[in-house]
N, C-alpha and C positions, 0 to 999 in steps of 0.2 A: 172696803178693802179693794185695792186695785192689783192687777197682775201685770208684771212687766215681762213679756215673753221675748225670747230671742228667736232667730230664724230656726226652722227645723234643723235638727242635727243628724248627722249620719256617723255612727261610731262602728267601724268595721273590726270585728273580733275574729281573728283567724284561728281556726281549729286545726289547721294544717300548714304545711310549709309550701307556699306557692313558689314555684320556680326553683326550689331547692333540689340539688342533685342528691339522690338517695341511693345508698348501697347497703347491702346486708350488714356490713361491719359497723354501720352507724347505730345499729339497734341492739339493745340487750334488755333483759329484765333486771330491774333494780330492787334488791332487797332493801330493808329499811336503812341500813348504814350507807349503802350505795346511793340511795335516793337523797339522803341528807347531804352527802358529799357533793352530789350533783347540784343541788340547790345552792349550797354555799359557794360552789365554784362559779355559778352564775353571778351571785352577789359580789364575789371578789373581782370578777371580770368587768362588771358594770356597776360599780359602787354608787354612782351618782343618780342612777335611775331605778335602783332596786332596794328593797328592804325585806329582811326575813323576820317574821315574828311567829310566836306560837300562840294558838288560841286555846290550848289546854293539853291534857294528856289522855291517852287511851287507858283502858283498864289495866294493862300491863306496864303503864308508865311511859310509853313512847310519846314524844311530842307530836302534836298535830301542827306541822309547820306550814306556813303560808308564805309564798313569795309575792311581794307587791312590786308592780312596775308602774312608774309614774315619773314625770319630770320633776316632781317634788315629793319623793316618797315620805310617807309618814304624815303628810299634810292634806287635809280635805280642802279643796279649792272650790269656790263658787263656780257653778256651771260646768263642773267636771264630773260627769257621771261615774258611779262606782259599779264595776262589774265583778262578778266572781265566777270561778270555775271550781267544781268539786268532782274529784275522781275517786274511784276505788271505795265507794260507800259499801259495796259488797266486796269483801276481801278477795274473793276468787274471780272477780271481774276486773281484769288488770289492764286492758288496752287503754282505758282513759288515763290511768296513772302514767303509762309510758308516753302517751301523746302530750300530756301536760308538762312532763319533764322536758321533752324535746321542744315543745312550744316555748318554754321559758328560755332555753338555750338559743333558739332561733331569734326571738325578740331582741335579746342582748346582742347577738352577732350582727343582725341586720341594722340595729340602731347605730352600732359602732361603724358600720360600713356606709352609713349615710342614706339608707333606704328611706325615701321621703314618705312613703306610705306608713312605714313602721314608726318613723319619727313623729308623724302626725297623730298616730294612734296613741303613742306614749304621752304626747303633750296634751291631748284632748280628752283622755280618759284615765281612770285609775283602775288598774287591773289587779285582782287578788286571785292567786292560784293555790288551791289546796289539792296537791296531787293525790293524797291518800287520807280519807276520812277514817279508814279502818285498817291501820297498819298491823294490828294484832291478827286480824283475820287473814290478811295477805300472807303473813309469815306461815300460818297454818297451811294455806294453799300452796305456797311456794315450796314448802318442804316436800310435798308430793310431786310438784313440777307439772309442766303442761301435759306430759304423756299419761300421767296416772291420776290427774285431778278429777275428783268426783264432782257432780253437778252442784252439790251443796257444800262440799268440804271447804271451810274457810269463809263461807258466805257471811255468817254472823260475826260479832265481835268475840272477845275472849270468853264471854259468858254465854255465847251462842244466841245473842239477841240480834234479830234482823233490824238494822238501824233505819231501814226505810219503812218500818212499821212501829216506830218508837217515838214519834213526835206527838205532842198533845193533839187530840182529835178536835180540831176546830170546825170541821165540816158539819158535824151534827149540830153544833150551835148555829152555824151559818144557815143551814137548811131550816132550822126552827125560826130564826130571825126573818127569813124570806117570807114566812107565813104570817109574821106578826109585825112587819115593818120595823124590825130592829136594826142594829148597826150592820153595815155592809163591808166594813174593812177594819183593820187593826183590832181584831177581836181579842178579848181578854183571855189570859191564860188561866187555867184552873188552879185552885188552891193546891199548894204543896207540889206543884208540877216538877220542881227540881228533884224531888225524891222519886219521881215516877219515870225518869228517863235515864238512859245510860250516859256515862261520862262523855263519850264522843258526841252524842246528841246534845247534851248540855253545852258543850263547848261551841258547837255550831250555832245554837240558839243565842248564846251570849254574843257571838260574832255578829249575828244579824242585828242584835240590839245596838251594837257599837258602831255599825257602818250603815249608811243609807243606800244600800244596794238597790239598783233598779232593774238589773238583768242578770240572769244566772243560767248556767248550763250544768246539769248533773249527768256525768258520763258513766254509762253502764255497759253491760255486754250480755250476750245470750240471745239477741235478736238484732235486727237492723231496721230501726224505725225511730221517728221523732215523735215523742209522746208529750202531750200537753194536758193541763188540768181541765176539769177535776179528775182525780184518780178515784175518788169515792163516789159511788152511785147514789143518787137521791132515792132510788126505788129498789125494792127487793128484786132478786133474780126472777126473770120471767122465762119459764121453760129452759132453765139452765143458762140463760144469757143475761148479762147486765145491760143497762141502757146508757145512752150518751148523757153525760153530766156536764153541761156547758157552764162556763163562767160568764159573768157579764161582759168580759173582754174576750169572748170566744173568737171574734174575727181577728184580733191582734195575735192571739196565741196560734191560730191556724196559719197566719202569715209567717210567724216566726218559725214554726215547724216546717212549713212548706219551703221557706227560704233555705233552711239547712238541707232538707231532703234533696232538693234539686241541685244544690251545690255539691252534694255527695255523688261519687261516681256511679253508684248503683242503687242507693236507697230509694230514690224516686220511682224506680221501675216496679216496685210493689212486691214482687215475688222474692222473698229472702228467707233462708233458714226454714223452709217448708211452710211459711205463712204468707198470706197476702194482705197488704195494707195499701189501700188506694192512695196513690201519690207518695207512698212511703211515710204517711203520718197517721196518728191515731189519737183520739181522745182516750185518756187513761181508763176511765170507767167503761167506755165502750169495748175496750180490749178485755180487761178484767178489773173488778172493783177491789180496791185496797184501802184500808183505814190507816191513819196516822202516818201518811207519807210526807216526804219533805217538800215536794213541789207544791202541794196544796197548802201546806203550812206557810211557805214563803208568801203565797198570794193572800192568805187570810190574815196573817199577822204583821206583814211588812208591806212596803211599796214594791217589792221585788217580783218580777215576772220570771219564773223559772220553767224551763222545759227539760225533759229527761231524754237524753240521746242514747239510744241503744245502738252500739256501733259495730258489733261483730257477732257472728253466730257462735263462735268459740269463745267461751268465757276467759280461758287462759290459753291464748294462741302461742305456739312456739315462737322463739325469737326470729326464726326464718320467715315467719308470716308477717312480722311487724312492718316491713317496708311497703308491702301491698296495702295493708290496712291504713297505713299513713297516707299513701297516695289517694286512697279512696276518700279520706276525710280532709283533703288539703284545702278545699275551697272555703270561702269566708262564710261565717254566720253574721249577717248584717242586720242591724236593728235600726229602723227609722223611727224617730219619735220627736217629741218636743221637750225642750228644757227651758227653764225660766226661773224667775224669782217672784216671790209673793211679797208685796209691799203694803204698808198701811197708807193712810191719807197723807202722812208726812214723809213718805218715801223711805221709811225705815223697814228693813226686812222683817217679816213676820214668821217666827218659828212655830212649828206644830200647827200650822193652819190647815184645815180640811179643804181640799179642792175637789169640786164636783164637775164631772163632764156630762153635758146634756145627753141623755139617751143611754148612759151606761151606769148601772146601779152598783158602782164600786168606786168609792172615793179614794183619794190618796192624801197623804199628809206631808207638808213641807218639812224640811230638816230644821235643825236648830237655828240656822241663820237665814231661813226663808228659801233655801234652795229646793227647787222642784225638779227632779230628774225625769 
């Protein structure tokens, strides 16, 4: 088998609005119906570069809408990496939801205006934006509003399940395989896993199965720090503290987290929300250990590298605070990597080929047509 590699690629994903004039009137909180109208307004304004699709429904029947932005929406193109954003996984952590709605509007407007950076972004990548993974929880939190919202009110879905503790636990299997030289990627799901997860979690897992995502950002609130895998510690607590749980790609994850932290106006300073994180980044397990989290699942089940961005001290900031939070998050999250195609000896693309990188005990798998993101 031979590998045909292109030059290293740089795909700039903006989590803020560089150079955009911001005023308080531009920002508001979006209830479910308002969010849906906003997304469809973007699709109507930019029909040739956008597509809206639903990945499923919440417990209470609300669609989990995704806005796709690409020069050929609905079509997977060779050497065009797939990125995803997930907001509002915890229903009462709302800043990510508003950032992603605004980000969608900005991409459409700037593309139409001929912004070369945005046009290149749309032409060279395929972006999928899920503003709200937990619309039911959001409605619970929104009914109380920013002034009276409790720390946990609306966090879970309609059945009060924490969706970031609801994915199949592949870490335990991975840590066992590390000791027995077993598989190091694309770990199998347990039997009957579909009956063990909530509808929102099921929808997101099916989404991952249908798209060869390579990079993802999961937007949260309640702290200001860029968090990277693993979230689950390999070891039990030692004197009340958990220990650093590095992935085989720890250097890449640290770079991704650090890139975002230093692009943020104050995350990299370390002291935020009464906590200190050196350079504004943390390994998840080093902060606190959690099982069945989404970013670990991305890494162990797919080719996708996901980091969790904690963006604000206030989980449900008032609308008046949104412009400042926006400006704080306006710089780019930049991913530097390699993309290419995997070919056989006859120059035919090879799908589902396992690709190993020397010195990193975590393989990746090419897509159906041999694409390696």
